C-alpha positions in Angstrom: -78.1 0.3 -113.3 -76.2 1.9 -110.4 -74.8 4.7 -112.7 -78.3 5.5 -113.9 -79.6 5.9 -110.4 -76.6 7.8 -109.2 -77.0 10.3 -112.0 -80.7 10.7 -111.5 -80.7 11.1 -107.7 -81.5 14.6 -106.3 -78.7 14.6 -103.6 -79.9 17.7 -101.9 -83.4 16.2 -101.1 -83.3 12.4 -101.1 -79.9 11.7 -99.7 -80.3 13.8 -96.5 -83.7 12.1 -95.9 -82.1 8.7 -96.1 -79.3 9.6 -93.7 -81.8 11.1 -91.4 -83.9 8.0 -91.4 -80.8 5.9 -90.7 -79.9 8.1 -87.8 -83.4 7.6 -86.3 -83.0 3.8 -86.7 -79.5 3.7 -85.2 -77.4 4.0 -88.4 -78.3 0.6 -89.9 -81.6 -0.9 -91.0 -83.3 -3.4 -93.3 -84.2 -2.0 -96.7 -87.8 -3.1 -96.1 -87.8 -0.9 -92.9 -86.5 2.1 -94.9 -89.1 1.5 -97.6 -91.9 1.4 -95.0 -90.7 4.8 -93.8 -91.0 6.3 -97.3 -87.6 5.8 -98.9 -88.0 4.6 -102.5 -86.3 1.5 -103.7 -84.7 3.5 -106.5 -83.2 5.9 -104.1 -81.7 3.1 -102.0 -80.0 1.7 -105.0 -78.7 5.1 -106.0 -77.4 5.8 -102.5 -75.5 2.5 -102.4 -74.1 3.1 -105.9 -72.9 6.6 -105.0 -71.1 5.3 -101.9 -73.1 7.4 -99.5 -74.3 4.3 -97.7 -73.2 0.7 -97.8 -74.9 -2.7 -98.1 -73.2 -4.9 -95.5 -75.6 -7.8 -96.4 -78.3 -8.3 -98.9 -81.4 -6.5 -97.8 -79.5 -4.2 -95.3 -78.3 -0.6 -95.5 -75.7 1.1 -93.3 -74.7 4.7 -92.9 -71.1 5.8 -92.9 -71.4 6.0 -89.0 -72.3 2.3 -88.5 -69.8 0.7 -86.0 -68.0 -2.6 -86.4 -70.1 -4.5 -83.8 -73.3 -3.5 -85.6 -71.9 -4.8 -88.9 -70.7 -8.0 -87.3 -74.2 -8.7 -86.1 -75.8 -7.9 -89.4 -73.4 -9.9 -91.5 -73.9 -13.1 -89.5 -77.7 -12.8 -89.4 -78.2 -11.8 -85.8 -79.1 -8.8 -83.6 -77.0 -7.3 -80.8 -78.4 -8.6 -77.5 -77.8 -9.3 -73.8 -75.2 -7.1 -72.1 -73.9 -5.7 -75.5 -77.4 -4.4 -76.2 -77.9 -3.0 -72.6 -74.7 -1.0 -72.8 -76.1 0.8 -75.9 -79.1 1.9 -73.7 -76.6 3.4 -71.2 -76.9 0.5 -68.7 -74.1 -0.9 -66.6 -73.9 -4.4 -68.0 -71.3 -6.4 -66.1 -67.7 -7.2 -66.9 -68.0 -9.5 -70.0 -66.9 -7.4 -72.9 -67.5 -10.0 -75.6 -70.1 -9.2 -78.3 -73.4 -10.9 -77.4 -75.7 -11.7 -80.2 -79.2 -13.1 -80.4 -80.6 -15.3 -83.1 -84.2 -16.7 -83.3 -84.7 -20.1 -81.9 -85.9 -21.2 -85.4 -82.6 -20.3 -87.0 -80.4 -23.2 -87.9 -77.0 -21.5 -87.6 -75.2 -18.2 -88.0 -74.2 -17.0 -91.4 -70.5 -17.0 -92.0 -69.2 -13.5 -92.7 -68.1 -13.1 -96.3 -65.1 -10.8 -95.5 -63.3 -9.2 -92.6 -64.8 -5.8 -91.6 -62.5 -2.8 -91.8 -64.5 -0.2 -89.8 -63.1 2.0 -87.1 -66.1 4.1 -86.1 -67.0 4.7 -82.5 -69.9 2.7 -81.0 -73.4 3.8 -81.9 -75.9 4.5 -79.1 -79.4 3.3 -79.2 -81.4 6.2 -80.6 -83.5 6.4 -77.4 -80.4 7.5 -75.3 -80.5 11.3 -74.5 -77.7 13.4 -75.9 -76.7 14.5 -72.4 -75.7 10.9 -71.6 -74.0 10.4 -75.0 -71.7 13.4 -74.4 -70.1 12.0 -71.3 -70.0 8.3 -72.1 -68.8 6.0 -74.9 -70.3 2.8 -76.2 -67.9 -0.1 -75.3 -67.1 -2.0 -78.4 -66.3 -5.7 -78.2 -62.8 -7.2 -78.6 -62.0 -9.1 -81.7 -63.0 -12.5 -80.2 -65.8 -15.0 -81.0 -69.2 -13.7 -79.9 -71.5 -15.2 -77.3 -74.6 -16.3 -79.1 -78.1 -16.6 -77.5 -80.8 -18.5 -79.1 -84.1 -16.9 -78.0 -87.2 -15.1 -79.2 -87.8 -11.3 -79.0 -90.3 -10.7 -76.2 -91.0 -7.0 -77.0 -90.9 -6.6 -80.8 -92.2 -3.0 -80.7 -89.2 -1.9 -78.7 -86.7 -3.7 -80.9 -84.8 -2.3 -83.9 -83.6 -4.3 -86.9 -80.1 -4.6 -85.5 -80.6 -4.6 -81.7 -82.9 -6.3 -79.2 -85.5 -4.6 -77.1 -84.3 -3.7 -73.6 -86.8 -6.4 -72.3 -85.2 -9.2 -74.4 -81.7 -7.9 -73.6 -82.4 -7.9 -69.8 -83.9 -11.4 -70.0 -80.8 -12.7 -71.7 -78.5 -10.9 -69.3 -80.3 -12.4 -66.2 -79.8 -15.9 -67.7 -76.2 -15.1 -68.7 -74.8 -13.6 -65.5 -74.4 -14.7 -62.0 -76.9 -13.4 -59.4 -75.0 -10.4 -58.1 -74.2 -9.1 -61.5 -77.8 -9.7 -62.7 -79.1 -7.7 -59.7 -76.7 -4.9 -60.5 -78.0 -4.8 -64.1 -81.6 -4.6 -62.9 -80.6 -1.7 -60.7 -78.9 0.1 -63.6 -81.9 -0.5 -65.9 -84.1 1.1 -63.4 -81.8 4.0 -62.5 -81.2 4.8 -66.2 -85.0 4.6 -66.7 -84.7 2.2 -69.6 -87.5 0.0 -68.1 -90.0 0.6 -65.4 -90.4 -1.6 -62.3 -93.5 -3.1 -63.8 -91.6 -3.9 -67.0 -88.7 -5.5 -65.1 -91.1 -7.7 -63.1 -92.8 -8.7 -66.4 -89.4 -9.8 -67.8 -88.6 -11.7 -64.7 -91.9 -13.5 -64.9 -90.8 -15.0 -68.2 -87.8 -16.6 -66.5 -87.3 -19.4 -64.0 -88.8 -18.7 -60.6 -85.4 -18.3 -59.0 -85.0 -15.0 -60.9 -87.5 -13.4 -58.5 -84.8 -13.4 -55.8 -82.8 -10.9 -57.8 -85.2 -8.2 -56.6 -84.6 -7.2 -53.0 -84.8 -4.2 -50.7 -81.9 -2.6 -52.5 -83.4 -2.9 -56.0 -83.3 0.4 -57.9 -81.4 2.3 -55.2 -77.7 2.0 -56.2 -76.8 4.4 -59.0 -74.1 2.3 -60.7 -73.4 -1.4 -61.2 -70.3 -1.3 -59.1 -72.1 0.5 -56.3 -74.8 -2.3 -56.4 -72.1 -5.0 -56.0 -70.6 -3.1 -53.1 -73.9 -2.6 -51.3 -75.0 -6.2 -51.6 -71.6 -7.7 -50.7 -71.4 -5.6 -47.5 -75.0 -6.6 -46.6 -74.4 -10.3 -47.2 -71.4 -10.0 -44.9 -73.6 -8.9 -42.0 -73.4 -5.1 -42.1 -76.4 -2.9 -42.1 -76.3 -0.9 -45.3 -78.5 2.1 -46.1 -78.1 3.2 -49.7 -78.4 6.8 -50.8 -78.1 8.8 -47.6 -78.7 12.6 -47.3 -76.9 14.7 -44.8 -79.5 17.5 -44.7 -78.1 20.5 -46.5 -74.8 18.9 -47.4 -75.5 16.5 -50.2 -76.2 12.9 -50.8 -73.8 10.0 -50.3 -73.9 6.6 -51.9 -74.7 5.1 -48.5 -74.1 4.5 -44.9 -72.7 1.4 -43.2 -73.8 0.4 -39.6 -74.8 4.0 -39.0 -71.2 5.2 -38.7 -69.3 5.1 -42.0 -70.3 6.8 -45.2 -69.3 5.4 -48.6 -68.8 6.7 -52.1 -68.1 4.1 -54.8 -66.1 5.7 -57.6 -67.4 4.6 -61.0 -65.8 7.3 -63.1 -67.3 6.0 -66.3 -70.8 6.3 -64.9 -70.7 9.9 -63.6 -72.5 12.3 -65.9 -69.7 14.9 -65.8 -66.3 15.8 -64.3 -68.2 18.3 -62.2 -70.2 15.6 -60.6 -67.1 13.5 -60.0 -65.4 16.3 -58.1 -68.6 17.1 -56.2 -68.3 13.5 -54.7 -65.0 14.6 -53.2 -66.6 17.7 -51.7 -69.1 15.4 -50.0 -66.3 13.4 -48.6 -64.9 16.5 -46.9 -68.3 17.2 -45.5 -68.5 13.8 -44.0 -65.0 14.2 -42.4 -66.0 17.6 -41.0 -68.9 16.0 -39.2 -66.7 13.3 -37.8 -68.1 10.6 -40.1 -65.4 8.5 -41.9 -65.9 8.2 -45.7 -64.6 5.2 -47.6 -64.1 5.5 -51.3 -63.6 2.2 -53.0 -63.0 2.4 -56.8 -64.5 0.1 -59.4 -61.2 -1.7 -59.6 -61.3 -2.3 -55.8 -64.8 -3.8 -56.0 -64.3 -5.8 -59.1 -60.7 -7.0 -58.8 -59.6 -6.7 -55.2 -62.6 -7.4 -53.1 -61.0 -9.4 -50.2 -58.6 -6.6 -49.4 -61.2 -4.0 -50.0 -63.7 -5.7 -47.7 -61.1 -6.1 -45.0 -60.2 -2.4 -45.2 -63.8 -1.2 -45.1 -64.7 -3.6 -42.2 -61.8 -2.2 -40.2 -62.9 1.4 -40.8 -66.4 0.5 -39.6 -65.2 -1.2 -36.4 -62.8 1.6 -35.6 -65.6 4.1 -36.2 -67.9 2.3 -33.8 -65.2 2.4 -31.1 -64.7 6.2 -31.6 -68.5 6.9 -31.5 -68.9 4.8 -28.3 -66.0 6.6 -26.7 -67.5 9.9 -27.5 -71.0 8.8 -26.6 -72.4 9.5 -30.0 -75.4 7.8 -31.4 -75.4 6.3 -35.0 -75.8 8.8 -37.8 -79.5 9.4 -38.4 
């Protein structure tokens, strides 16, 4: 049967159409989805037989670009969800790098994979992510460790693909899965990356326990990276007045200002859109120094792994800056 279809297939017409459809769907899809989009059953059989595409599980089709985490999810009967799904939308999604999967509440168990996957492709972005973001970032693939499984329903089916949850369902899972400060940071990133609107975020939180409402505060949506979000809220909880996203008129925008006297720039190299933007941050630091305003530049590692020392250093800079400004008779930075 396979030889028959392979010989009869018009490669120059049908094959590119199938690959194009798979690209639109994120490189993997159910056969029923492809048939609904106009791909004939006979052409699917022929494409599999010719080796152009693979069948990782009965009823599924994968292009040669499908990545190992996608195939892991498919072969065990699940979708990529929670933080693993959010990363594929370009969202900062915490520090847990395990593969997070979602299965329906009605499912009895995961299906055991029939064989070990031998795929080394880079991670596949969700098709909605613009090319300008794909060029400067990479999808973080999970380590070879047992996945974290969530048993839940899909709350926005029209936004889901066969292999990955909707951003609404992924966010709902992440809020349940993470501690409060990381969940707030994820919400900030979802908004900053324009994956969901504020109304959609509030609709998601409304489906969760009432305590989730506290994750939205006066900073929500202002920090431009997850690590920046952690820094802002940690400093605020420690009693400092933090103003995120401060403009020095004509000289650029800074990540924020602490107690009206110290500017800060949180370095999240992976979440800058380009090397040019990264170096522009350093230009702004020189501007701050030229105006007599100290600039602290904690890195992601400082915030995530060395917070006690980082906080002590920043607090000292702020106290010293207050002394200098009082001595010079200068008001807080407007």
